[in-house]
N, C-alpha and C positions, 0 to 999 in steps of 0.2 A: 364499785366494782373492785374483788377479788383479783389480784396477779392473775391466778389461772380461774379456767371457766370450771364449775362445779362437776364432781364427778359425775352425779347424778344428768347432766347433760353429754356426757361423752360421747354415746351413740347417736346422739340426734342432730349433730350439729355439719351442715351441709353448707359449703360455702361456693359460689360460683363468681368466677372472674370470666368477665368478657373484657378483653383486649387485643388491641387487631397487631400489637407489637409480642412475635413469639418472648423476643427478651426479655422485656419488661411483665410479662405474663411469670414466666421460669421464675425470675425476681423477687415478684411478691409471693408467688406459692412457697420460695425458700424462707421469706421472712414469717409466714406462718406455720413454717416448719415445727416452732416448739409447742404449738396452739394444739388442744383433743379436735380437731375439725378433719373433717375430709375435703378435698380443695377440685372442684372441678373447673378445667380451662375453656373457654371459647373465644373467638375471635372474629365472631361478626354476628351481628342483629338478629337474624333468620335462624341460627341457631339457639342461641340465647331466648327466644321467644319460643321456639319449642320444648325447651326446656323446660322454663316456665307453665308452660301448659303442662306437661309429663310429670313433674316431679317437681316442685317450687323450692327452693335453697331456703335455710334460714337466714340467709343474709348474700347479697348480691355486692361485688366492686366492679362497678359498670364504667369504661371508658365512655364520655361523652361523642366521641368522633371516631367513628368504626365504618369503615371501608362500605358496606351496604344499607348503611339507616344512621340518622343520627339516636345516640344515646337517650336523649331524651322523649321520644316515641317509646323506648324500652319503658323509661319510667310511669311516661303517662298510661301505657296499656299495666301496670302493675298498681297504678292507684286505680285506674277507674274498674279494672278485674276482681280490685279487694286483694290481691293475691298477699298470701302472709309472709312478704320477704321484705327484712328491711335493704333498703337501698343506698350504697355508699356509692355516689357520683365520683368520678377522676377527672381532674379538669388541667389544662397546660397553665404556663405563669400566665399571669394576666387576664383570666377568664372568670374572676371574684364574681364581676355581674351573671354570668351564667350559673355558676354555682350559687348565687344565692335564688336566682329564679329555681333549682332545680329544689332546692331547699321550702320554698313557699310549694310547688307544686306535689312535694311528699316526701322528696328523698330524708334519709336519717342524718345522713352529712355529708362533706366532701371534704377529698384531700387534693392539695392542690401539688402536681409536679416540680421539683423532684421531693418525693418526703421520706424520711427516716423509716428504718425497722417499728421505731419506738411508736412512733404515729400510727403505722397501720394498725399495728398489734391493740393500742388502746382504742380505735375505733372501730375495730371489729369486735371486741371484747364488750364495749357497750352497747354494740348495733345487736348482738346476740343476748345481752341481759334482755335488754328493749323489747326483742320479738319474744323473748321468753315469756316475760311478764306481760306483755298484749295477749298470746295466745292464753296464759291463765284466765286475764279479763275475759277474752271472747269466751272460752271454755266456762268462764260463773255465768255468762249471759245465756248460754244457749242450755244448762243446765237449770238457772234459773225459774224454779216453776210457780205456775200461779195457780197451782191445783195439787192435791194429796191425798187418795183415799176419799174424797169427801170433801175434805176442805180446800177453801178456796181463799187465798191471798198470797201476794208476795213482801209484805213485811218483813222487816228482820226477824221480827219475836215470833211469829208464825213459822217463817224458817227455819225457827232453832227447836220449835217444836217438830218439826217433820224429820230435822236429823236426830231428835231423840227419839221418834217411835223410830227410824231405819235403826240407830244404836241398839234400843231395848228389844225389839222385835226375835233376832234369834236364841237369845237366851231364855231359861226357864224360870228365871227371877220373878218374881211377885211384883207388878206395876201397880202404883199407888196413885190416880188421879185425883186431883183437886181442881177446882175451880167453881165459878158463879154457873148459878142455872142457867142454860142455855147457850153453854161455852163449847158445847158439843164434847161432854163427855164419852158419853157411848161410841160415837163415830171415831173417837182415837183409840178406844179397846178395839173398836172391829179393825181399825187401820195396823195397830199393834197386831191382831191374829191374823190380817191376811199379809201381813210381810213378812211372817216367821215359818217356817216347818209344817208348824200346824194348819196351816190355809184351806186344805182340803177336807178336816174331819172338823166338827161340829164345835158354834160358837155359841154358846148359851148364856144370854143376857136375862139376870135377875134384878128388878126394883125391890129393892129390900123397904122402901116406903112405901110399895102399892099393895103389899101384902097385909093380911092382917096378922098378927105377932102369936095368935097362936095356931097359924095355918104357916111359919115360913118354914121351921121345921122339914115339915113334910114336903114342901115345895123344893125344899134342898136335896135332903135326901132322899124322897117317897116315902112312900106307909103300903102297908099291906093291909088287906080286904078287913076290915072290921077293928083295925087301929084304934079308931075314936068313930064318937059316933059322926057319922055321914060318910065313912070312908067304906062304899059298899064295893068297890072295886080297889085291886093291887094297882099303883100308879108310880112307876120312875121320876124319881126327883130331877133336879138340875144338875147334881153331881154325876149319875148315872148316864143321862143324855150327853155329858160333855168331855167323857172318857175318850181321849189322848187327845181332845183338844183344848177349848178354852172357856173357862167359867167366869163370868165378869156379874161382880156386883156389886151393883149401881145405889146410890148413897148408903150406904154400908155402917155408916154411923148411928142408924133408927135401927138396928138390931138390938134385940133384948140381950141383957147381960149373959143369962144362963145359957142364950142360944150361940154368943160372942165364945164362951168355954168350949163348944163341940166344934165349933166352926176353926177355931187354934187347934185341937187335936187332930180334927181332918187333914188341914193344911200341912201339919207337920209329919202324920203319917203316910198321907192319902188314901187311909181308911176310912168306913163311916159304917153305921148302923141303920137301915132303911125304920121309920119308924114302926114301931110293933111286932120288929125281928129281934132274934138274936144274932142273926147272921154276919158277919164281917164281910165289906165288900171292898177289894182294891181297885183305885183307878188311878189313871195318868192323868193329869187335868194342870194344865199353867193359868193363873190365879191373876185377874183382874180387878183391882178393888177400885172405887170412886165416891165422893162426897163434894156437897157444894158447902159442908162448912170446915171448918177450920179443926182439924181432926187432933191437936195437941189441945186445944183448949176442952174437946170434949173428953180427950184423958185426963185432965188436970180435974175436969168438972164429976169425974167418977162414972160416966155416961160410957166410956171406952176403954177397954182393958188395955194398959199399958203394955204386957206382952204381944198383945194381937195386933198392938198398931206397929209396932216394931217387925214382928212376922212378916206384916203386909208392905210396910215403909219398905221396900229393899230398893227399887228404880222411882221416886217422886217426880210427876210431868205435873206441873202447874199451866192449866192452861188459861191464856191472858183473858181479861175482858176484851168486847169488841171495842171498848172505846181507845185501848193501850194499842190498837191494830192500824192506825193511824189511815190509808186510804182503803184498804182492805175492803171496809166496809161500802165501798162503792162498787169496787170488782163482785162483792157478792149481791149485793142489789141489784146490779145489772145482771148477774145469773138469776134470779129469782125472777126477775119481771120479764127476761127470755122466755125463760119455764112456765110462767104461770100464763103468760100472754098466750105461748100455742096452747097450752092447753086448756084455756078459756075463749080461743078463737077472736083475742084482741090483736090490735097491731101496734100495741106498744113498744118502741127502740130503744129508748135512750130516757134519762132522767134531766129534767132542766136545770140549769147552772144555779139557780137559787135553792133548787131542791138537792142538789149537789152539796151544797154549804151546809145547810141544814143537818143534814145526813151526818158531815162531818164534826160538826158541832155538839150534834146532841149527843145526851151519856149514854144511852142504850141500856139502859139497868136490868132488861129481860137478854141482850146480848143479841147473837144471831137468830135464836127462836121468834124475840119479838121483832126484829128487822122481816123475817119471813112472813110473820103474820101481817105487817104495816104494807107488802108488797101486795100480800094475797090482797088486801083490801081494796088498795088502791086499782088493782087489775079485774076484780070483780064488779066495782062500783063506777067504774070509767072506762072512757074508750078513747085512746086518741095517739098518736107517734110519740108524744113526750109526757111527762109526767110534771105538772106544774104544782105551784103551794097550795091552789084550790082544791088539788085532789086530796091532800094532806089528810090523813084523821086524826083526832085528838091521840097523843098529845104535841105532835107535831104542827099543828095547824098554826098559822100565822098569829092568831090569837090567844094561843096558849102562849107561844114564845113572847108575845109582847107583854104578857103578864107575868112569864118569869123575870124579863130585864128590869119590870116597872119596880120602884122602890114598895117594902112591904107600907102596910099604914103605920105611921106614927115613926117611922125613919127616913130621918131628915135627908134633903138631898143634898148627896156628892157633888154636883156639878158647879162648875164656876159661874154657870151662864143663869142656875136654877130652874134650867128647861126641865119639863117631864121627859123622862128616857125615849118614850115614846111617840109622844104628842106634842106637837107644837103648838101654841094660840096666836092668832095673828087676827087684828080687827077688821072686822067687816066693811061693807059700803055702808052699813047703818050702824057701825059702832060696836056691834056685838062680837064677842069672839067666838072665830070659827076654828075648829080645830083640823088642824092639816097631821096629816100620818106622815112622818120622819122615813127617810129610806133606811131598807134595812142594814146598808152599806154602812151606814153614818151610826147608827145604832149601836150595829155591833163594833165598830172601830173606838168610840166611847166607853163602849162597856170592857174592852179587854185593854185600852189603854189607862183607864181607870182601875183593874186589877191589879194591873203591872206596878201602878203607882203605891197604891194600898200596903202592896209586898215588897216595897222598896226596892223597884227596879229586878224583883227575882223573877225570871220568866219561868223556870220551871215550877215556881212555887203557885206565882198566877195561870197556870195552865190547870194545874191541879185543881186550884179552886172552879176555876168556870167548866171544870171537864171535858176538857180536849186537851190535846197533847201539845206538848213544847213547840216541834218543830211545826204546827200548823199555825202558832202564833210568829216564829220566827218567819216565814212564807210570807204570813199578812203583814208584817212590817215593813219588810222587803219590798211587795207591792206596792206599799202607802209612799215609801222614797222613793219610789219611781215615778210613782203619778203628781210630784210635786214640781 
């Protein structure tokens, strides 16, 4: 703690001194005079409780022996009501046991009479700093969002995306979104638009991969009647419809090189020509582009113009794969489960622990879109309060997972006991070998421990090989250790 409280806290520090001795109360106030604090003096517990209800201080110096009540009653009130006040109790000589009890109850610190000015100053500074940090943590918890403009999740990586969207939204700069299919690129573009000053203007999305190449120019810029075969009427393009708003070009790397040059001129000048017309139109558009490819590789391969790439790649946002978002998969699954159950008139409430485990371990190559389809499949084909393993569609069903965990043909077993990873064989009553299915928990543990061993103890490397997060492995290792 610094010798003085920071300048930014000067207007906020309120100290309440509850002391029935006027002489001591004034003395404590004098001790605190060098500090940037506002001090309030009270001489009884009733007034202290009223003050705590009306305007809680940041720190309170509380004498435990008051004329109308014991100071411990006030301390209990602060703790029970979760009042954001750091309490420093004051006790007489030889009352250390009471002070210890107060600390266990929730007091920040204690002072034993008599104490020096320096001791009071250090204690108050520490109390204020502690309360300041507690307030920051509480603020963070209150602002920690589990959803944001259609996104669902509380993982650090997705919170980073929330922050980038909020930071990029007020700007006119072009945003280039990258990410695997199903990660929510259009959702991200809509969030940027909705957070911007253009939110009340049009958001126009164009999927460059879904439109035939010979019609793409017309889709973007529009055409006049008779511009080409089949152009029976004049049609406004996406550029005209997005005026004063946002134009989102999804899968922009699919665009032909010839059209890429026209798009570059359009972005640079804000002007374009309707197909079949010589008239130049001027619009005010914010551009957002997206691709599920690596745009730099597309540039190096000659399929995407380098100058267009640098024109678009002003604010890059890389959306994480679902497998990189830790427990977000369970929050998203629960959201879809509730939504689809209501839509289909089913009574699903939650996932079973076994299903949650599989969801956390599965790699989700199709990301959120795949998860959405899996939950839809379960809800449509089943009806119960809980999603069980038997309801999982391929490739999440048990047979598929067992097949994934089994060694490939011709691959030697790497288990010390030589057992099949999923099946064990035991002699039956008549001497024939009967297969016994091993518990998923045992299979999982052996698989993870073997991966760690093969990666020479490197847990993050093992996590990548298994397609799960390192935090999942650490959490499971801790659980295994507690069961020993």
